[in-house]
C-alpha positions as a Markdown table, in Angstrom:
| # | Residue | x | y | z |
|---|---|---|---|---|
| 1 | Met | 17.6 | 30.2 | -38.7 |
| 2 | Phe | 20.0 | 31.1 | -35.9 |
| 3 | Ile | 18.4 | 34.7 | -36.0 |
| 4 | Leu | 14.8 | 33.4 | -35.6 |
| 5 | Ile | 15.8 | 31.1 | -32.7 |
| 6 | Ala | 17.7 | 33.9 | -31.0 |
| 7 | Ile | 14.7 | 36.0 | -31.6 |
| 8 | Gly | 12.1 | 33.4 | -30.3 |
| 9 | Phe | 14.5 | 32.6 | -27.1 |
| 10 | Leu | 14.9 | 36.5 | -26.3 |
| 11 | Thr | 11.3 | 36.9 | -27.0 |
| 12 | Gly | 10.4 | 34.3 | -24.6 |
| 13 | Ile | 12.5 | 35.7 | -21.6 |
| 14 | Leu | 10.9 | 39.2 | -22.4 |
| 15 | Ser | 7.4 | 38.0 | -22.5 |
| 16 | Val | 7.3 | 36.1 | -18.8 |
| 17 | Phe | 9.5 | 39.2 | -17.2 |
| 18 | Phe | 7.1 | 41.7 | -18.4 |
| 19 | Gly | 3.8 | 40.1 | -19.0 |
| 20 | Ile | 3.2 | 40.3 | -22.6 |
| 21 | Gly | 3.2 | 37.8 | -25.3 |
| 22 | Gly | 6.0 | 39.3 | -27.0 |
| 23 | Gly | 4.2 | 39.7 | -30.6 |
| 24 | Ile | 5.6 | 43.3 | -30.7 |
| 25 | Val | 9.2 | 42.6 | -30.4 |
| 26 | Ile | 9.3 | 39.4 | -32.8 |
| 27 | Thr | 7.5 | 41.5 | -35.4 |
| 28 | Ser | 9.6 | 44.3 | -35.0 |
| 29 | Leu | 13.1 | 42.3 | -34.9 |
| 30 | Met | 12.0 | 40.2 | -38.0 |
| 31 | Ile | 11.3 | 43.2 | -39.8 |
| 32 | Phe | 14.5 | 44.6 | -38.7 |
| 33 | Phe | 16.4 | 41.7 | -40.0 |
| 34 | Gly | 14.6 | 41.9 | -43.6 |
| 35 | Tyr | 11.5 | 39.6 | -43.2 |
| 36 | Asp | 8.5 | 41.0 | -44.5 |
| 37 | Ile | 5.1 | 41.6 | -42.2 |
| 38 | Lys | 3.4 | 39.1 | -43.9 |
| 39 | Ser | 5.7 | 36.6 | -42.6 |
| 40 | Ala | 6.5 | 38.1 | -39.3 |
| 41 | Ile | 3.0 | 37.8 | -38.0 |
| 42 | Pro | 2.6 | 34.1 | -38.1 |
| 43 | Val | 5.5 | 33.8 | -36.3 |
| 44 | Ala | 5.1 | 35.9 | -33.7 |
| 45 | Val | 1.4 | 34.6 | -32.9 |
| 46 | Phe | 2.6 | 31.2 | -32.9 |
| 47 | Asn | 5.6 | 32.3 | -30.3 |
| 48 | Met | 2.9 | 34.3 | -28.3 |
| 49 | Phe | 0.7 | 31.6 | -27.6 |
| 50 | Ile | 3.2 | 29.4 | -26.4 |
| 51 | Ser | 5.2 | 31.8 | -24.2 |
| 52 | Ser | 1.6 | 33.1 | -22.4 |
| 53 | Ile | 0.6 | 29.6 | -22.0 |
| 54 | Ile | 4.1 | 29.2 | -19.7 |
| 55 | Gly | 3.8 | 32.5 | -18.6 |
| 56 | Thr | 0.7 | 32.2 | -17.3 |
| 57 | Phe | 1.5 | 28.4 | -15.8 |
| 58 | Leu | 4.1 | 30.0 | -13.9 |
| 59 | Asn | 1.7 | 32.9 | -12.4 |
| 60 | Arg | -1.2 | 30.2 | -11.3 |
| 61 | Lys | 0.6 | 29.8 | -8.2 |
| 62 | Asp | 0.4 | 33.8 | -7.2 |
| 63 | Asp | -2.3 | 34.3 | -4.6 |
| 64 | Asp | -3.5 | 37.5 | -6.8 |
| 65 | Phe | -3.6 | 34.9 | -10.0 |
| 66 | Lys | -6.9 | 33.8 | -8.3 |
| 67 | Asp | -8.5 | 37.3 | -8.3 |
| 68 | Ile | -8.7 | 37.6 | -12.3 |
| 69 | Lys | -11.7 | 35.5 | -13.2 |
| 70 | Glu | -13.6 | 38.9 | -13.7 |
| 71 | Tyr | -11.3 | 39.6 | -16.8 |
| 72 | Tyr | -12.0 | 36.3 | -18.5 |
| 73 | Ile | -14.7 | 38.1 | -20.2 |
| 74 | Ile | -11.5 | 40.3 | -22.1 |
| 75 | Gly | -10.1 | 37.5 | -23.0 |
| 76 | Ile | -12.9 | 35.7 | -24.5 |
| 77 | Phe | -14.0 | 38.9 | -26.3 |
| 78 | Gly | -10.7 | 39.4 | -27.7 |
| 79 | Ser | -10.5 | 36.0 | -29.3 |
| 80 | Phe | -13.3 | 37.3 | -31.4 |
| 81 | Gly | -11.8 | 40.4 | -32.1 |
| 82 | Ala | -8.7 | 38.4 | -33.1 |
| 83 | Leu | -10.7 | 36.6 | -35.6 |
| 84 | Leu | -11.5 | 39.8 | -37.2 |
| 85 | Gly | -8.0 | 41.1 | -37.2 |
| 86 | Gly | -7.0 | 38.1 | -38.6 |
| 87 | Tyr | -9.0 | 38.8 | -41.4 |
| 88 | Leu | -8.4 | 42.6 | -41.9 |
| 89 | Asn | -4.6 | 41.5 | -41.7 |
| 90 | Ser | -5.6 | 39.2 | -45.1 |
| 91 | Ile | -7.0 | 41.8 | -47.2 |
| 92 | Ser | -4.8 | 44.6 | -45.6 |
| 93 | Asn | -1.4 | 46.4 | -47.7 |
| 94 | Glu | 1.7 | 45.6 | -46.1 |
| 95 | Leu | 2.4 | 49.5 | -46.2 |
| 96 | Leu | -0.9 | 50.4 | -44.2 |
| 97 | Leu | 0.2 | 47.5 | -41.6 |
| 98 | Met | 3.9 | 48.9 | -41.3 |
| 99 | Tyr | 2.3 | 52.4 | -40.0 |
| 100 | Ile | -0.1 | 50.8 | -37.6 |
| 101 | Val | 2.9 | 49.1 | -36.3 |
| 102 | Ile | 4.9 | 52.3 | -35.8 |
| 103 | Ile | 2.0 | 54.2 | -34.3 |
| 104 | Val | 1.6 | 51.1 | -32.0 |
| 105 | Leu | 5.2 | 51.3 | -31.0 |
| 106 | Leu | 5.2 | 55.1 | -30.1 |
| 107 | Phe | 2.4 | 54.4 | -28.3 |
| 108 | Ser | 4.0 | 51.9 | -26.2 |
| 109 | Leu | 7.5 | 54.2 | -26.0 |
| 110 | Thr | 5.4 | 57.1 | -24.8 |
| 111 | Arg | 4.1 | 55.0 | -21.8 |
| 112 | Leu | 7.4 | 54.3 | -20.8 |
| 113 | Phe | 8.3 | 58.2 | -20.1 |
| 114 | Val | 4.6 | 59.4 | -19.4 |
| 115 | Asp | 3.1 | 58.4 | -15.9 |
| 116 | Ile | -0.2 | 56.5 | -16.3 |
| 117 | Thr | -2.6 | 57.8 | -13.5 |
| 118 | Thr | -4.4 | 55.4 | -11.9 |
| 119 | Ser | -8.0 | 55.6 | -10.5 |
| 120 | Lys | -8.3 | 54.9 | -6.8 |
| 121 | Thr | -11.1 | 52.2 | -7.5 |
| 122 | Ser | -10.8 | 49.3 | -9.9 |
| 123 | Phe | -13.6 | 49.8 | -12.7 |
| 124 | Thr | -15.1 | 46.4 | -13.2 |
| 125 | Ser | -18.0 | 46.9 | -16.1 |
| 126 | Lys | -18.0 | 43.5 | -18.4 |
| 127 | Pro | -19.8 | 45.7 | -21.2 |
| 128 | Phe | -16.4 | 47.9 | -21.0 |
| 129 | Phe | -14.1 | 44.8 | -20.7 |
| 130 | Ala | -15.9 | 43.1 | -23.2 |
| 131 | Leu | -15.4 | 46.1 | -25.8 |
| 132 | Ile | -11.9 | 46.6 | -24.9 |
| 133 | Gly | -11.0 | 43.1 | -25.3 |
| 134 | Ala | -12.6 | 42.8 | -29.0 |
| 135 | Phe | -10.8 | 46.0 | -29.6 |
| 136 | Thr | -7.2 | 44.9 | -28.4 |
| 137 | Gly | -7.8 | 41.2 | -30.2 |
| 138 | Ile | -8.3 | 43.4 | -33.3 |
| 139 | Ile | -5.3 | 45.2 | -33.1 |
| 140 | Gly | -3.3 | 42.3 | -31.8 |
| 141 | Ala | -4.4 | 39.9 | -34.8 |
| 142 | Leu | -4.1 | 42.8 | -37.5 |
| 143 | Leu | -0.6 | 43.5 | -36.5 |
| 144 | Gly | 0.5 | 40.0 | -34.9 |
| 145 | Met | 0.7 | 41.2 | -31.2 |
| 146 | Gly | -1.4 | 39.5 | -28.6 |
| 147 | Gly | -2.6 | 42.7 | -27.6 |
| 148 | Ala | -1.2 | 42.9 | -24.1 |
| 149 | Ile | 1.1 | 45.9 | -25.0 |
| 150 | Val | -2.4 | 48.2 | -25.4 |
| 151 | Leu | -4.7 | 46.1 | -22.9 |
| 152 | Lys | -2.5 | 46.9 | -20.0 |
| 153 | Pro | -2.0 | 50.4 | -20.2 |
| 154 | Ile | -6.0 | 50.5 | -20.3 |
| 155 | Leu | -6.2 | 48.5 | -17.3 |
| 156 | Gln | -3.9 | 50.8 | -15.6 |
| 157 | Ile | -6.1 | 53.7 | -16.5 |
| 158 | Val | -9.0 | 52.0 | -15.0 |
| 159 | Gly | -7.7 | 51.2 | -11.4 |
| 160 | Val | -5.9 | 47.9 | -12.1 |
| 161 | Pro | -2.8 | 47.0 | -10.5 |
| 162 | Leu | 0.1 | 46.7 | -12.8 |
| 163 | Lys | 1.1 | 43.5 | -11.5 |
| 164 | Lys | -2.3 | 42.2 | -12.0 |
| 165 | Cys | -2.2 | 43.7 | -15.5 |
| 166 | Ser | 0.5 | 41.8 | -16.6 |
| 167 | Lys | -1.1 | 38.4 | -15.4 |
| 168 | Ile | -4.2 | 39.6 | -17.3 |
| 169 | Gly | -2.1 | 40.4 | -20.3 |
| 170 | Leu | -0.7 | 37.1 | -20.4 |
| 171 | Leu | -3.9 | 35.1 | -20.0 |
| 172 | Phe | -5.5 | 37.6 | -22.8 |
| 173 | Val | -2.7 | 36.7 | -25.1 |
| 174 | Ile | -3.6 | 32.9 | -25.1 |
| 175 | Phe | -7.0 | 34.1 | -26.1 |
| 176 | Ser | -6.4 | 36.3 | -28.6 |
| 177 | Ser | -3.3 | 34.7 | -30.4 |
| 178 | Ser | -5.5 | 31.4 | -30.5 |
| 179 | Gly | -8.3 | 33.3 | -32.1 |
| 180 | Ala | -5.5 | 34.8 | -35.0 |
């Protein structure tokens, strides 16, 4: 029980600091400590929901938080994607889920070492945002992640500043974790 409390506390701090829901951290640590992936995912989803609400609440005072209204469509479609991802999780083989988690972790690690080139202008196509919201929601719920770890680099590539990506990521996780 102490391990779960420590994981939750650590993840909450990391979530608010990095603008992620923390699902990848919780899922990975719980698997490391011997929990099966299907037990880790609901714990991660609940923690993401709470930590992203707190992080979004803290961010609401920032001036650039008001500018993220155009990105709500990502969250709305992320909720629908999360419903599908949750269903896919329930019918998926644990080994397949583990492989997908490893792929997402490798993607995240390479992101740390590879500079993501951002365009000078921000791309704001609503159909594109709906598509990436749904895709990220599916991946997030399938693996017990909020999806911000996948969403943020996509937003950076299309020209959204990193600080704003973090705020959008936290807001997105509220929608995607509620859909999961």
